[in-house]
N, C-alpha and C positions, 0 to 999 in steps of 0.2 A: 572630659573624663580628671575626675576626681582621684584621689591617693587611693587606689588598688588596697584591700583588705582581706589577707588571708586567716581566717581562722577554723583551727583545726576543730573536729567535730567529736571524736574519741581520740584516746591516746593512741590506741591502733590503728586506728586508718578515717581517713576522709577529713576532707575541709571544706566549708562555706569559700565563697570569692564573691568580693562585694564593690565595688565603686567602680566598674568597666562596664560596656556596651559592647558585645563584639562583634554586632555591626561594623563598628566605626573602630576602638583601639585598640584593634590587634596588628599594634605595631611589633619592629623585630625584638625588638626590646621585653614587650610585655610578654610575648611571646615566650620567650628566655626562662622569663620569673616564671610562667606559669607552668613551662615543662619541669621546671628546679620542684616546684611545689606536688607535679603530679608522682616527682620519682618519692620524694616524701610521704607524704600522704595518700596516694597509690588514688585515690579519686577526688576529684573536683568539684562543689555542684555551685551552679549557680541561680539567681532566680529570675523571672520577670527578661528573658532573653529571647527577644519576636525578633529568632536567626531568619536572614533570607536564605534560599537556600548556596546561594554563594557563598555565605558567609560561616553558611553549617561547613560546608567540605574546606575552606578555607581556614578555619579554627584547627580541622583533626587536621588537616595537611600541616600544619606549623608543630606538631606533635613527631608526624612521620607519613611518609607516603601512603596515599588511600587506595583501597581495595578498590577496581574501575564499579565492580556491582556487588551486589551480593548471590548467591547461585539462590537461595531457599526463599528470596522475597520479592514481590516488584519494587521498581523504583520511581522516584520522583521523576516526571515526564520532563524532560531535556537535561535530568540531574542522578544519570546514573551511579554515583557512588551512592546515592541517599534511598537506603534501604526503608519500607514503608512497613509497619509491624501493626494488623489489622486487629484485633480482640473482638469478638462479637457472638450472638447469637450459635450460626452455626461453622464459627471457625475459633474454636476453645482457645485460652491461654497454654501455651506450650512450656512456659520457660519454670514452672514453680517448684523447684527442687537449685540444690546448690552446684554451680558449675562453671566451669573455664570456659569460654567459646571455642568449639572445633578444637580439642584438645585431642583429638584422634584424626589430623593430619600433621603432615612432616615440619610445617611451618606454620603455627597456628598462630593467628592474627595478634597483634600486639596490646592493641584494644581499641574501643568503640566512644561513639561523640552522639550521646542520644538526647531527642530533644520530645517533650511532652506535646503534642497536640490537640485531643482530645481525651479530656481525664474525668472518668464517672465518679460521682460525689462522694462514695464511700468504696476505700480497698482500692488494689491498684499498684498497694505497696515493692518498693526494690529495699532487699538487705544485701550490702556489700562487705565479704569478711576478708583482715588479711591474712593470704598463704603462708607470709614471712614470721607473724606474729604466732602461726599455726607452728612452723618449726622450731622458733626461739622457745616455747611453750615444752619441747620435748624435755626427756631429759637425757643425759649423757650416752648413757648407752643405747636409747631406742635411738637417737640421732648414728649412730657406731655400725649400729644394725640395718638403718636405712640406705645408709652411704652406698651406692655400687649398686642399688637392685633398681630394674629398670618395670616398667609398667605395661602390659600392653592396654593401648586405646583405641575403640572399634567404632567407627561411625554406624555400622547396622543397630548395635547396644542402646544409643540415644535413637536412630529415622526409620529402622528398619521398618514400623510399622506402617509409617506414612505409604510403602509398595504398595497398599491395599488401599490408599486412603487418596481419592478423587481431588480433592483440594488441593494436592499436593503434587501434580503431572509433573514439574519442573526436579522438584526435588529428588521423585522416584527415580525419571530418570540420570541424574547423575546417581544414585545410586547402583541403577543397573550396570553402568555403563565403565563403574571405576572397578579398577583392578585390585585384587586382592591386598597389594603394599599401599593404596590408596585407600582401601579399606581398616586395616590395621596397622597401627605404629607402635615402635617403643619409646618410651619416653621415660630418662631418671625419675625416679621417686622422690627425688633431691634436686634440687636444681638450682644454679646461679642465674641470678639474674644478668640480663645481659649486658646492660649496662654500668649497674651497681655492684653487682658480683654477689650482692645477700643473696645467701640459700632464701630456698620455698620448699613448702610441700606441691608438685604437681601431680597429685589423682585427683578423678572427678568421677563422683558418680555417675552422671549418665554414661557416659565414655570407658569408664578405666573399667576394664570384663577380669582380669587377675593381676597380681604381681608374678612376673614371670620367675621359674625356677623354686617356686615357693609349693608343698602341698594345696591343693587346691583352699581346704580348710582353715590352713594356716594364713594365704593369703589373704581370704577372706576377714578373717578374726581382724589383722593388720589392718586391710580397708576399711572397715567397719571403727576401728578404733579413729583414723584418721579424719574418714566423715564426723564422728560425733564431735571432736575436738574442732572442727572447722565450726560448728554449728556452736559454741559457746559465746555467747552473747558480748564475752571482754575483748572479744577478735572482730568485733562487726560492729555496724550500724546501720541503721533502718531510715530509709527515705521515705516522705510522705509526697507526689505530687503532687504538682499545679501545674495549669497551662503553661505553656512557654518556660518550663524548666529546662536545663541544659544539664546533664552531669558526662564526664569526661573521667575512663579508667582507665588502669593499667591491667590488659587482660593476664597476664604473666605474675603480677605479683597475689592478683585478686580472685576468687569466686564470688557469684551474685546469683542469686534469688528471684524473679518476680513472683509475688504475691499472686495468686489467682484469685481471689477470695469476689473480687469484683465481676466476676461471669455469672450473670450474659451479661452486661453492660458494655457498652460499648468503647472503646479505648484505641486510640490511634497513637503511636508512637513513630518517630524517624530515627535509625540508625545512618550514621557514615562511620565506618568499618577502618581501623588503622593495618595495615598488613605490616609493619616493621616500628622499632625505637629508632630513632632519628639517629640519635645518639651510637647506638648501637651498628645499624644501617651506614653511617657516615664512615666507623672504625673497620669495618667489613671492605670498603670501598675502597680506604686509604691501603689493604692491606697487613694491619693491626688487627691482632688475635683482640677478643671479646676479653671481659672484664673476668679473672680468676675467681 
């Protein structure tokens, strides 16, 4: 391993990491440095990383405990935590919108490590935006207005259409068997990051149905304004994938949008989902309150 170099992509979000082979260079010290870089930049990009399944899982696990399997996607044989996401003619892309993964759950996942396997020659980019930067852009009056408000995040708002989609039987079964509490959960509109304590906006188009306690029209206007700010290019960066590109992102600090303009071209990526931020998880295990 040469000297590891971490270069910011934009002022608000993202950094590239060079001079490291994640298959063999992930020592404890390197993992610590990458974790701190993730806290600072929210999304890290690595090129030319032909990860083995074991290295893919190990890298994710160095950030925090991983999810054993993804309920909505098939896994790599023998490696349950690695979900395989395939876009093709009869399986169109479905993440072509700004979102934070599974915000309509009581404990959304902390992050993900995504590795590209098959990339079409044109299209299929992914964008990430900083929800910390979105919060920071708001006026003091708007920050005060949003403080203390909660929004209802609902799984059916995003996935209800798949109840009649025969290509997703596992997803449909999961939704049908979910309790009302699992289908709709409240989250604060302004949330502190569990590790850094930095405030962020936490509403997401596919899942957030309404702001609780506001009239419908007012709720819709507030949400539309926050979504518009989230799409401001000053707070985001766009990644053009190449084969064996690896990206890790903080799902609490960011939203992302997987552009579906490559359809119907074939595209395959593999993802390991990180259940929790390792620092926040350690703090909870030790009985210490999270950062306020």
